[in-house]
C-alpha positions in Angstrom: 17.4 -4.1 -18.9 20.4 -2.7 -17.1 20.0 -1.4 -13.6 21.0 2.3 -13.2 20.6 4.0 -9.8 19.3 7.5 -10.0 19.1 9.2 -6.7 19.6 8.6 -3.0 16.6 7.7 -0.8 15.3 10.7 1.1 16.3 11.0 4.7 13.9 10.1 7.5 11.3 12.8 8.2 8.2 12.9 10.3 4.9 14.8 10.1 1.6 14.8 11.7 -1.9 14.4 10.2 -5.2 15.1 12.0 -7.7 12.2 12.2 -10.9 13.3 14.0 -9.7 14.6 17.3 -6.4 12.6 17.3 -3.1 13.5 15.9 -1.4 10.8 13.8 2.4 10.9 13.7 3.8 9.4 10.5 7.5 8.5 10.5 8.9 8.1 7.0 11.7 5.6 7.3 14.8 5.7 5.3 16.3 2.4 6.4 14.8 -0.7 4.8 13.7 -3.2 7.5 13.5 -7.0 7.7 10.2 -7.0 9.7 7.4 -5.0 8.0 3.9 -5.2 6.5 3.3 -4.4 2.8 0.0 -2.7 2.3 -2.1 -1.7 -0.7 -5.6 -0.5 -1.3 -8.1 -0.2 -4.2 -10.6 2.7 -4.0 -13.6 4.2 -5.7 -11.5 7.3 -6.6 -8.6 9.5 -5.6 -10.1 11.6 -2.8 -9.6 10.2 0.8 -12.4 12.5 2.1 -15.0 11.5 -0.5 -14.0 8.1 -2.0 -14.1 4.7 -0.4 -11.7 1.8 0.1 -13.0 -1.3 -1.8 -10.1 -3.7 -1.2 -7.5 -3.7 1.6 -4.6 -6.1 1.5 -1.5 -6.5 3.5 1.2 -9.1 3.8 3.3 -9.4 7.0 7.0 -10.3 6.7 9.3 -11.2 9.6 12.9 -11.6 8.8 11.9 -11.1 5.2 9.7 -14.2 5.2 6.0 -14.0 4.6 4.1 -15.1 7.7 0.5 -13.8 7.2 -1.8 -12.4 4.6 -4.8 -10.0 5.1 -7.1 -9.4 2.2 -10.6 -8.0 2.4 -13.2 -6.6 0.0 -15.1 -3.8 1.5 -18.6 -2.6 0.8 -18.5 1.1 -0.1 -22.3 1.4 -0.2 -22.0 3.1 -3.5 -22.1 2.2 -7.2 -18.7 1.5 -8.7 -17.9 3.4 -11.8 -17.2 1.5 -15.0 -13.7 3.0 -14.9 -12.9 1.4 -11.5 -14.5 -1.9 -12.5 -12.3 -2.0 -15.6 -9.2 -0.9 -13.8 -9.4 -3.2 -10.8 -11.5 -6.1 -12.1 -13.5 -5.7 -8.8 -17.2 -6.0 -9.6 -20.2 -4.5 -8.0 -21.3 -7.9 -6.8 -18.0 -8.5 -5.0 -18.1 -5.2 -3.0 -21.9 -5.6 -2.3 -21.0 -8.8 -0.6 -17.8 -7.3 1.0 -17.3 -6.7 4.7 -18.2 -3.5 6.5 -15.1 -1.3 7.0 -15.9 -0.9 10.8 -15.9 -4.7 11.1 -12.3 -5.1 9.9 -10.7 -2.0 11.4 -9.5 -3.7 14.6 -8.3 -6.8 12.7 -6.2 -4.7 10.3 -4.7 -2.6 13.1 -3.9 -5.8 15.0 -2.5 -7.4 11.9 0.2 -4.8 11.4 0.7 -3.9 15.0 3.8 -1.7 15.4 5.5 -2.8 12.2 6.4 -0.3 9.5 3.9 -0.2 6.5 5.6 -0.6 3.1 3.7 0.6 0.1 4.1 1.9 -3.4 3.3 5.7 -3.2 2.1 5.0 0.4 3.0 8.5 1.6 1.1 10.2 -1.3 -2.0 7.9 -1.4 -2.6 4.9 0.7 -1.7 6.4 4.1 -4.2 9.3 3.5 -7.0 6.8 3.0 -5.9 4.7 6.0 -6.0 7.8 8.2 -9.3 9.1 6.8 -10.8 5.7 7.7 -9.2 5.3 11.1 -7.1 2.4 10.0 -3.9 3.5 11.7 -2.8 3.9 15.2 -1.4 7.1 16.7 2.2 6.5 15.5 2.8 4.8 12.2 6.0 4.3 10.3 6.0 4.1 6.5 8.5 3.1 3.8 7.6 4.2 0.3 8.8 2.1 -2.6 8.1 4.8 -5.2 11.6 6.5 -4.7 13.1 3.0 -5.0 11.4 2.5 -8.3 12.6 5.8 -9.6 16.2 4.5 -9.1 15.6 1.9 -11.7 15.6 4.5 -14.5 12.6 2.9 -16.2 10.1 4.6 -18.5 8.1 5.5 -15.3 8.0 4.4 -11.7 4.4 3.0 -11.8 3.9 -0.5 -10.3 2.9 -2.2 -13.6 6.1 -1.0 -15.2 8.2 -2.2 -12.2 6.3 -5.5 -12.4 7.4 -6.0 -16.0 11.0 -5.0 -15.1 11.0 -7.6 -12.4 9.4 -10.3 -14.5 6.3 -10.6 -12.3 3.2 -12.1 -13.8 0.2 -11.0 -11.8 -2.7 -8.6 -11.9 -2.1 -4.9 -11.5 -4.7 -2.9 -9.5 -5.6 -5.9 -7.4 -4.3 -4.8 -4.0 -3.1 -8.3 -2.9 -1.2 -8.8 -6.2 0.2 -5.3 -5.9 1.4 -6.1 -2.4 3.4 -9.0 -3.8 4.8 -6.8 -6.6 5.7 -4.1 -4.0 7.5 -6.6 -1.9 9.5 -7.9 -4.9 10.6 -4.3 -5.5 11.4 -3.8 -1.9 13.5 -7.0 -1.8 15.2 -6.0 -5.1 16.1 -2.6 -3.5 17.5 -4.3 -0.4 19.8 -6.5 -2.5 20.8 -3.9 -5.1 20.8 -0.4 -3.6 
């Protein structure tokens, strides 16, 4: 498939979100960085206020080289729907034996530190769940790969479609595998855009 750029990446913008009594400042970065953390989550649904994170994964890259991996299954203390089980492949048994979200918060925040968070549709989905669950510090920078995927002029900009375009053979809707796919897209964009 031939690569056809569509549009320019949006300029840097910032906005604030409220998390409990704190204000979270999100900086949407335009420039692609060499030091970053790719993050992805799987959840029980689409609503950050009502649904729960069931898998949280992140991969830290320094100078574009993988240096550490964070991957945890989280107990949502609720029954998973058949839809979520079929979509993610995450079973009720896996989450029932998963960690408590409060027990991994500090580890996750320490893992990414002050590095930008890279994610596919991070600004529209993941960051909302991370904020709702107190998994981000006061100032967080994000780089969303969704606009990068739209430049590929594919059938759609969904991660499974991008994965096929890039020739990646892993599971979709497994947050750790999705981190690897997102990073492949990110690196492709750095080399080609």
